[in-house]
Rosetta silent file (secondary structure, phi, psi, omega in degrees, C-alpha in Angstrom):
SEQUENCE: MARQTFQRSITEEEPYIEILDTNKELCKELEDEIAENKLKDKKLKSFSRELENWYRALSHQDSTILAHEDEIVSLKSEIKSLKQDLHKALQDLRHKSNASTAQDIHILRLEDKVD
SCORE:     score description
SCORE:     0.000 S_00000001
   1 L     0.000  140.000 -179.653  -41.687   -0.290  -47.273 S_00000001
   2 L   -87.296  141.120 -179.767  -44.296   -0.443  -44.713 S_00000001
   3 L   -79.548  131.313 -179.534  -43.400    0.324  -41.244 S_00000001
   4 L   -92.769  135.454  173.876  -43.767   -2.549  -38.897 S_00000001
   5 L  -107.933  137.817  179.576  -45.139   -1.920  -35.504 S_00000001
   6 L  -102.220  120.126  173.629  -44.284   -4.217  -32.749 S_00000001
   7 L  -122.328  128.546 -179.699  -46.957   -4.895  -30.324 S_00000001
   8 L   -98.379  144.862  175.936  -46.391   -7.344  -27.679 S_00000001
   9 L   -86.931  165.222 -179.176  -49.101   -9.319  -26.245 S_00000001
  10 H   -56.722  -38.602 -178.903  -49.484   -9.694  -22.512 S_00000001
  11 H   -70.459  -29.146  177.788  -48.054  -13.180  -22.667 S_00000001
  12 H   -76.977  -30.739 -177.336  -44.967  -11.945  -24.534 S_00000001
  13 H   -79.227  -22.486 -177.114  -44.327   -9.120  -22.031 S_00000001
  14 H   -58.239  -47.965  178.225  -44.491  -11.309  -18.951 S_00000001
  15 H   -62.565  -37.726  179.311  -41.002  -12.840  -19.351 S_00000001
  16 H   -64.075  -44.328  178.557  -39.547   -9.373  -20.029 S_00000001
  17 H   -63.899  -39.596  177.051  -41.230   -7.950  -16.925 S_00000001
  18 H   -62.239  -41.463  178.634  -39.949  -10.900  -14.893 S_00000001
  19 H   -63.970  -42.825  178.456  -36.430  -10.214  -16.144 S_00000001
  20 H   -62.997  -43.259  178.702  -36.772   -6.526  -15.204 S_00000001
  21 H   -62.934  -44.298  178.840  -38.086   -7.429  -11.755 S_00000001
  22 H   -62.061  -41.535  179.256  -35.279   -9.938  -11.256 S_00000001
  23 H   -62.080  -43.423  178.161  -32.781   -7.322  -12.420 S_00000001
  24 H   -61.943  -43.995  179.627  -34.171   -4.780   -9.924 S_00000001
  25 H   -62.085  -44.629  179.998  -33.985   -7.323   -7.110 S_00000001
  26 H   -65.349  -38.677  177.045  -30.419   -8.256   -8.011 S_00000001
  27 H   -63.470  -41.461  178.108  -29.414   -4.590   -8.214 S_00000001
  28 H   -63.630  -44.746  177.846  -30.899   -3.986   -4.760 S_00000001
  29 H   -60.431  -42.018  179.497  -29.075   -7.035   -3.359 S_00000001
  30 H   -64.118  -43.645  177.493  -25.846   -5.819   -4.942 S_00000001
  31 H   -60.366  -43.502  178.686  -26.288   -2.333   -3.446 S_00000001
  32 H   -61.764  -43.725  179.308  -26.956   -3.883   -0.038 S_00000001
  33 H   -65.256  -39.123  178.517  -23.842   -6.054   -0.306 S_00000001
  34 H   -63.230  -44.700  178.930  -21.740   -3.085   -1.409 S_00000001
  35 H   -63.130  -42.943  178.779  -22.982   -1.045    1.560 S_00000001
  36 H   -63.594  -41.459  178.467  -22.330   -3.960    3.915 S_00000001
  37 H   -64.535  -36.881  177.852  -18.830   -4.458    2.476 S_00000001
  38 H   -64.096  -42.409  177.572  -18.061   -0.753    2.953 S_00000001
  39 H   -62.638  -43.656  179.333  -19.080   -1.019    6.613 S_00000001
  40 H   -64.627  -37.972  177.118  -16.971   -4.136    7.033 S_00000001
  41 H   -62.662  -41.787  177.795  -14.015   -2.402    5.348 S_00000001
  42 H   -61.734  -45.321  179.092  -14.331    0.522    7.781 S_00000001
  43 H   -62.560  -42.790 -179.705  -14.421   -1.868   10.733 S_00000001
  44 H   -62.101  -42.957  177.914  -11.462   -3.815    9.350 S_00000001
  45 H   -63.245  -41.455  178.503   -9.432   -0.616    8.930 S_00000001
  46 H   -62.638  -46.014  178.443  -10.355    0.432   12.458 S_00000001
  47 H   -63.988  -37.303  178.503   -9.337   -2.966   13.850 S_00000001
  48 H   -63.794  -43.246  177.773   -6.102   -2.846   11.850 S_00000001
  49 H   -63.756  -42.604  179.394   -5.236    0.567   13.317 S_00000001
  50 H   -63.414  -42.180  178.341   -6.105   -0.670   16.798 S_00000001
  51 H   -62.699  -41.633  178.266   -3.985   -3.791   16.287 S_00000001
  52 H   -62.498  -40.528  176.803   -1.070   -1.665   15.095 S_00000001
  53 H   -62.665  -41.146  178.057   -1.411    0.503   18.205 S_00000001
  54 H   -63.942  -41.449  178.203   -1.357   -2.628   20.394 S_00000001
  55 H   -61.635  -42.440  178.562    1.758   -3.881   18.587 S_00000001
  56 H   -63.380  -42.901  179.613    3.484   -0.532   19.176 S_00000001
  57 H   -63.180  -43.424  178.774    2.490   -0.580   22.858 S_00000001
  58 H   -64.065  -40.868  179.187    3.743   -4.156   23.263 S_00000001
  59 H   -62.904  -42.237  178.232    7.000   -3.324   21.525 S_00000001
  60 H   -63.513  -43.883  179.932    7.500   -0.348   23.845 S_00000001
  61 H   -65.216  -38.232  176.293    6.720   -2.503   26.884 S_00000001
  62 H   -59.910  -44.384  179.371    9.136   -5.185   25.657 S_00000001
  63 H   -62.496  -41.859  179.324   11.866   -2.553   25.373 S_00000001
  64 H   -63.670  -43.774  179.357   11.040   -1.266   28.847 S_00000001
  65 H   -61.834  -44.919  179.326   11.122   -4.787   30.299 S_00000001
  66 H   -61.455  -40.926  178.921   14.480   -5.503   28.664 S_00000001
  67 H   -64.009  -41.139  178.855   15.888   -2.246   30.029 S_00000001
  68 H   -67.065  -37.991  177.793   14.623   -3.123   33.509 S_00000001
  69 H   -62.265  -41.815  176.746   16.069   -6.619   33.252 S_00000001
  70 H   -62.407  -41.970  178.963   19.455   -5.109   32.400 S_00000001
  71 H   -64.341  -39.471  178.951   19.110   -2.730   35.339 S_00000001
  72 H   -62.577  -44.454  178.764   18.180   -5.637   37.644 S_00000001
  73 H   -60.828  -43.828  179.543   21.272   -7.589   36.558 S_00000001
  74 H   -63.294  -43.525  179.972   23.413   -4.519   37.168 S_00000001
  75 H   -66.313  -38.235  177.603   21.850   -3.904   40.601 S_00000001
  76 H   -62.187  -42.107  178.487   22.299   -7.563   41.593 S_00000001
  77 H   -63.719  -41.817  179.564   25.965   -7.322   40.674 S_00000001
  78 H   -65.307  -40.766  177.842   26.303   -4.099   42.665 S_00000001
  79 H   -61.800  -43.948  179.432   24.548   -5.686   45.678 S_00000001
  80 H   -60.064  -44.724  179.908   26.894   -8.678   45.516 S_00000001
  81 H   -64.435  -42.083  178.775   29.903   -6.374   45.424 S_00000001
  82 H   -64.884  -38.679  176.890   28.563   -4.276   48.316 S_00000001
  83 H   -61.707  -42.600  178.814   27.915   -7.430   50.381 S_00000001
  84 H   -63.653  -42.746  178.611   31.499   -8.533   49.786 S_00000001
  85 H   -63.334  -42.104  179.003   32.784   -5.080   50.774 S_00000001
  86 H   -63.869  -43.148  178.935   30.598   -5.102   53.899 S_00000001
  87 H   -60.459  -43.974  179.269   31.800   -8.600   54.855 S_00000001
  88 H   -64.885  -41.640  179.981   35.424   -7.498   54.442 S_00000001
  89 H   -64.587  -39.700  177.786   34.791   -4.321   56.446 S_00000001
  90 H   -65.025  -39.962  177.253   33.176   -6.355   59.242 S_00000001
  91 H   -63.296  -44.702  178.699   36.140   -8.749   59.280 S_00000001
  92 H   -60.325  -41.147  179.507   38.540   -5.801   59.416 S_00000001
  93 H   -63.556  -41.408  178.159   36.506   -4.305   62.255 S_00000001
  94 H   -63.273  -43.699  179.509   36.634   -7.606   64.189 S_00000001
  95 H   -62.809  -42.545  179.170   40.393   -7.831   63.663 S_00000001
  96 H   -65.533  -39.361  178.747   40.846   -4.243   64.793 S_00000001
  97 H   -63.514  -44.846  177.674   38.598   -4.876   67.769 S_00000001
  98 H   -62.507  -42.151  179.221   40.591   -7.978   68.677 S_00000001
  99 H   -65.105  -40.574  179.423   43.841   -6.084   68.218 S_00000001
 100 H   -64.610  -42.053  177.876   42.501   -3.215   70.295 S_00000001
 101 H   -62.305  -42.482  178.967   41.405   -5.624   73.022 S_00000001
 102 H   -63.125  -40.652  178.941   44.851   -7.242   72.979 S_00000001
 103 H   -66.152  -41.067  178.603   46.469   -3.806   73.216 S_00000001
 104 H   -60.642  -43.891  178.895   44.149   -2.840   76.061 S_00000001
 105 H   -62.107  -43.994  179.990   45.088   -6.022   77.951 S_00000001
 106 H   -62.107  -42.601  179.267   48.763   -5.362   77.322 S_00000001
 107 H   -63.245  -43.181  178.972   48.386   -1.761   78.560 S_00000001
 108 H   -61.640  -40.685  179.084   46.593   -2.952   81.691 S_00000001
 109 H   -64.886  -41.353  179.067   49.370   -5.450   82.425 S_00000001
 110 H   -64.704  -39.559  178.336   51.963   -2.751   81.921 S_00000001
 111 H   -63.667  -38.586  178.299   50.041   -0.450   84.239 S_00000001
 112 H   -63.499  -39.103  179.395   49.911   -3.258   86.829 S_00000001
 113 H   -65.996  -39.064 -178.068   53.671   -3.651   86.581 S_00000001
 114 H   -69.342  -34.316 -178.511   54.209    0.053   86.995 S_00000001
 115 L   -73.585    0.000    0.000   52.038    0.188   90.067 S_00000001
């Protein structure tokens, strides 16, 4: 059998060369997209970590606010109780003052009688 040699003419090689060129261009575009996607993935991971940190900070602040709200309610109750105690103490003081004044008047009258 005789060996066949394949020789392509310039017109036959042109479509093949076009396919190779197109393939190179597509490979370059794919590499560029892969590199761009890797950068976007890094940014997305960074943003996700940052978002998670913000969520943790907000959760901590929510807990702090709730604790302060409980403390405020407790302090308001204590203030109300102290106001009531102060009002009662002032009333007692007025009554004692009135009683003392009445006793003083009575003592003065008794002293006048003795004189």
